[in-house]
C-alpha positions as CSV (number, residue, x, y, z in Angstrom):
1,M,-111.3,43.6,64.9
2,H,-113.8,44.6,61.9
3,G,-115.3,47.2,64.7
4,L,-111.9,48.3,65.7
5,V,-110.5,49.0,62.6
6,S,-114.1,50.7,61.5
7,G,-114.2,52.7,63.9
8,R,-117.3,52.2,64.9
9,P,-119.2,49.4,66.6
10,L,-120.7,47.2,63.7
11,R,-123.7,47.6,64.4
12,E,-123.3,51.3,63.8
13,V,-120.8,50.6,59.8
14,S,-122.8,50.0,56.5
15,L,-122.9,46.3,55.8
16,H,-121.7,48.0,52.6
17,D,-118.2,48.9,52.9
18,F,-117.0,45.7,54.8
19,P,-116.8,44.0,51.2
20,S,-115.3,47.1,50.0
21,M,-112.6,47.8,51.5
22,E,-109.6,46.8,50.3
23,Y,-105.6,47.7,50.4
24,G,-102.0,45.9,50.6
25,D,-99.8,45.7,53.3
26,N,-98.9,48.9,55.8
27,F,-95.8,50.8,56.1
28,F,-94.2,53.7,58.5
29,L,-92.9,56.3,56.7
30,A,-89.4,57.0,57.0
31,G,-89.3,60.6,58.7
32,G,-93.3,60.2,59.0
33,Y,-96.6,61.4,57.5
34,G,-94.8,65.1,58.3
35,A,-91.4,64.2,55.9
36,Y,-93.8,62.6,53.1
37,L,-96.3,65.5,53.0
38,A,-93.0,67.7,52.6
39,R,-91.7,66.2,49.7
40,L,-95.3,66.1,48.0
41,A,-95.6,69.6,48.6
42,E,-92.2,71.0,47.0
43,D,-92.1,73.5,44.9
44,L,-96.1,74.1,45.4
45,P,-97.5,77.6,46.4
46,I,-98.8,76.2,49.5
47,A,-100.2,78.8,51.7
48,L,-100.2,77.9,56.0
49,S,-102.0,79.1,58.9
50,R,-104.6,80.8,57.1
51,P,-107.7,79.3,58.8
52,V,-111.1,79.2,56.1
53,T,-113.5,81.1,57.4
54,G,-116.7,80.6,53.9
55,I,-116.4,79.7,50.6
56,D,-118.1,81.9,48.2
57,W,-119.6,80.4,44.9
58,S,-122.3,82.5,44.8
59,G,-120.0,84.7,41.2
60,A,-118.4,82.8,38.4
61,G,-115.3,81.6,40.1
62,V,-114.9,80.7,44.0
63,T,-113.5,83.0,46.8
64,V,-112.6,81.5,49.4
65,A,-112.5,84.0,52.6
66,T,-109.3,84.0,54.6
67,E,-108.1,85.6,58.6
68,S,-105.9,86.7,56.1
69,G,-108.0,88.1,53.2
70,P,-109.6,86.5,50.4
71,L,-108.4,83.5,48.0
72,R,-110.1,84.0,44.9
73,A,-109.8,80.8,41.5
74,R,-112.2,79.4,38.8
75,A,-112.0,76.0,41.2
76,A,-111.7,75.3,44.3
77,I,-111.2,71.5,45.5
78,V,-112.2,71.0,49.2
79,T,-110.2,67.9,51.2
80,V,-111.6,69.1,54.7
81,P,-112.5,65.9,56.6
82,V,-116.5,65.5,57.2
83,M,-116.5,66.0,60.7
84,V,-114.9,69.8,60.7
85,L,-117.1,70.4,57.1
86,R,-120.2,69.8,58.5
87,Q,-119.7,72.0,61.6
88,T,-117.2,75.2,61.0
89,I,-117.3,76.0,57.2
90,P,-120.3,77.8,55.8
91,F,-120.8,78.0,51.9
92,T,-122.6,81.0,50.0
93,P,-125.0,79.9,48.7
94,A,-125.5,76.6,51.0
95,L,-125.2,72.9,48.8
96,P,-127.8,71.9,48.0
97,P,-129.9,69.2,50.1
98,E,-128.2,66.2,48.8
99,I,-124.4,67.2,49.2
100,R,-125.7,68.8,52.2
101,A,-127.1,66.0,53.6
102,A,-124.4,63.4,52.7
103,I,-121.5,65.6,54.4
104,D,-124.2,65.5,57.7
105,G,-124.1,62.3,57.7
106,F,-121.5,60.5,58.1
107,S,-120.6,59.4,62.0
108,T,-116.8,59.6,63.1
109,G,-114.6,57.6,63.4
110,I,-113.1,56.3,66.7
111,Y,-109.4,55.0,66.4
112,E,-106.6,56.1,68.8
113,H,-103.0,54.9,69.6
114,A,-101.0,55.4,72.7
115,V,-97.4,54.0,71.7
116,L,-96.0,52.3,74.1
117,H,-91.5,52.2,74.3
118,W,-91.7,48.1,75.7
119,P,-88.0,47.1,75.6
120,G,-89.1,44.0,78.1
121,S,-92.1,43.3,76.4
122,P,-92.9,39.2,76.4
123,F,-93.8,39.6,72.6
124,R,-91.5,38.4,70.0
125,G,-91.6,38.8,66.5
126,P,-91.7,42.0,64.2
127,D,-95.1,43.5,63.1
128,R,-98.0,41.0,64.9
129,L,-101.2,41.5,66.5
130,V,-101.3,40.7,69.4
131,S,-105.7,39.5,70.8
132,M,-105.7,39.4,74.8
133,A,-108.1,37.8,76.8
134,G,-109.5,37.6,80.7
135,G,-109.1,40.4,83.3
136,R,-111.8,43.0,83.1
137,Q,-111.0,44.4,79.9
138,A,-108.8,44.3,77.2
139,P,-107.3,46.0,74.2
140,P,-109.1,46.0,71.2
141,G,-105.7,45.7,69.7
142,L,-101.9,45.9,70.1
143,L,-99.8,45.7,67.4
144,S,-96.5,44.5,68.8
145,R,-92.4,45.4,68.5
146,I,-93.2,47.5,65.2
147,D,-90.4,47.0,62.2
148,G,-88.8,44.3,65.2
149,S,-88.5,47.7,67.4
150,A,-89.5,48.7,71.2
151,F,-92.2,49.6,70.1
152,H,-95.8,49.0,70.2
153,F,-99.0,50.7,69.3
154,Y,-101.9,50.2,71.7
155,E,-105.3,50.9,70.0
156,L,-108.1,52.6,71.6
157,D,-111.4,52.0,69.7
158,T,-114.6,53.7,70.6
159,V,-115.0,51.7,74.3
160,G,-111.5,52.7,75.3
161,A,-111.7,56.0,74.2
162,A,-114.1,57.2,76.1
163,A,-112.8,55.5,78.8
164,V,-110.1,58.0,78.6
165,D,-112.3,60.9,78.2
166,A,-114.0,59.8,81.5
167,A,-110.7,60.0,83.7
168,G,-110.2,63.8,82.1
169,G,-109.5,63.3,78.3
170,D,-105.8,64.6,78.0
171,A,-102.8,62.3,77.3
172,D,-101.9,61.5,80.8
173,A,-106.0,60.4,81.3
174,A,-104.7,58.0,78.1
175,R,-101.9,56.5,79.7
176,R,-103.0,55.8,82.8
177,H,-106.0,54.0,81.4
178,V,-103.1,51.7,79.1
179,R,-101.3,50.6,82.3
180,Q,-104.1,50.1,84.4
181,V,-105.9,47.6,81.6
182,L,-102.2,46.6,80.9
183,G,-101.4,45.4,84.5
184,Q,-104.9,42.7,83.8
185,H,-102.9,41.0,81.6
186,F,-99.0,40.8,83.5
187,P,-96.9,40.8,86.3
188,A,-95.6,44.3,87.6
189,A,-92.1,42.8,86.8
190,A,-93.5,43.0,83.1
191,L,-94.5,46.6,82.7
192,R,-91.6,47.0,84.0
193,G,-89.4,49.9,82.2
194,L,-92.4,50.8,79.9
195,T,-93.3,54.0,78.6
196,I,-95.7,56.2,76.5
197,P,-93.9,58.8,74.8
198,A,-97.1,59.7,72.8
199,V,-100.8,59.1,72.3
200,S,-103.3,60.1,69.9
201,A,-106.3,62.1,70.0
202,W,-107.6,62.8,66.7
203,R,-111.3,62.9,68.4
204,H,-110.2,66.4,70.4
205,D,-108.0,68.2,67.4
206,P,-109.9,70.8,65.8
207,W,-108.8,69.9,63.0
208,S,-109.4,66.3,62.6
209,R,-112.6,66.3,64.9
210,G,-112.5,61.8,65.0
211,S,-109.6,59.4,63.1
212,W,-112.1,59.2,60.0
213,A,-115.3,59.8,58.4
214,V,-117.3,56.4,59.5
215,V,-121.0,55.4,56.7
216,P,-123.7,54.5,59.2
217,P,-126.6,52.1,57.8
218,G,-128.4,53.3,54.9
219,H,-125.9,56.3,53.6
220,A,-123.6,53.8,51.6
221,G,-124.9,56.2,48.8
222,A,-122.6,59.6,50.2
223,R,-119.6,58.8,48.7
224,S,-120.6,58.6,45.0
225,T,-122.5,61.3,45.8
226,L,-119.7,64.2,47.4
227,Q,-117.5,62.7,44.4
228,A,-119.9,65.0,41.8
229,P,-118.5,68.6,41.4
230,V,-121.1,71.4,42.8
231,S,-121.4,73.9,40.1
232,E,-118.3,72.5,38.3
233,R,-116.8,74.7,40.4
234,I,-116.3,72.6,43.8
235,W,-114.6,68.9,44.2
236,F,-114.6,67.5,47.1
237,A,-112.4,65.0,48.3
238,G,-110.6,63.1,51.3
239,E,-110.4,59.9,52.7
240,A,-114.4,59.8,53.3
241,L,-115.3,59.4,50.3
242,S,-112.8,56.6,49.4
243,R,-114.8,53.2,48.2
244,L,-111.9,51.3,48.6
245,Q,-109.9,52.5,50.8
246,W,-111.5,54.7,53.2
247,G,-110.3,55.2,56.6
248,T,-106.5,55.7,54.6
249,A,-103.9,57.8,53.7
250,G,-103.6,56.0,50.5
251,G,-107.5,56.6,50.0
252,A,-107.3,60.3,51.2
253,F,-104.2,60.4,48.3
254,E,-106.5,58.9,45.6
255,E,-109.2,61.0,46.4
256,G,-107.3,64.3,46.3
257,R,-105.8,63.0,42.8
258,R,-109.3,62.2,41.1
259,A,-110.4,65.5,42.1
260,G,-107.6,67.1,40.8
261,L,-107.5,65.8,37.6
262,A,-111.0,66.5,37.2
263,A,-110.9,69.8,38.2
264,A,-108.1,70.8,35.8
265,E,-109.6,69.1,33.2
266,R,-113.0,71.6,33.3
267,I,-110.6,74.5,33.7
268,R,-108.8,73.2,30.3
269,A,-112.2,72.3,28.6
270,G,-113.5,76.4,29.5
271,T,-116.6,74.6,31.7
272,G,-115.0,75.3,35.2
């Protein structure tokens, strides 16, 4: 199970991350994350559909190049996932070597979900993590009857996602894979009425390129390295930097708040 929630096989994850993971119960948000983010963004001047093509910090402030024209500010907080950051956004001048090495050293975590609507599921009781044994394949994790409903989360790790990608990589390939695996554990009658309305594919999303960032062995110091501002003008934030809540929305939120408060304090003090 640790390999699943880490997003990589255990041999590819820093030992420092096991004792560091600290968070409470997981809850499902009413209306989903989209509605939650919309509430957080109320009254904020947010510009959507403006992909960033470069960040210039050669002058007194920061100039962010976008397809709709430049944005200039005294400081910038970069919350782009590190899997995207290491491949797509150039910095002028180049980031200091230790910052670039910290970004590039993360590996890509894979943790995908297939949403099952399964009224005839044999599992009873809400929000139970199911472990299956036997058969040629077994789901690394399955969360049953979410909030007591007919919905379940079938979890895909690196092995399951690789099998899906080998079969085409799209949502239909994932659905076929899930049905094939469940068919090894349950008779056809038990699967009657099963539908799979949604499948995640964070690893193929160009704005994510993975489920979260993973610290491999020997790279545990990257988080604290990236928490330090670059020339008092650029702050990095996101789940990858969270020591206690990496891989979670809570960790991303806390890191964003940390960076925002630090940037605001430097600007008020006249040093940013």
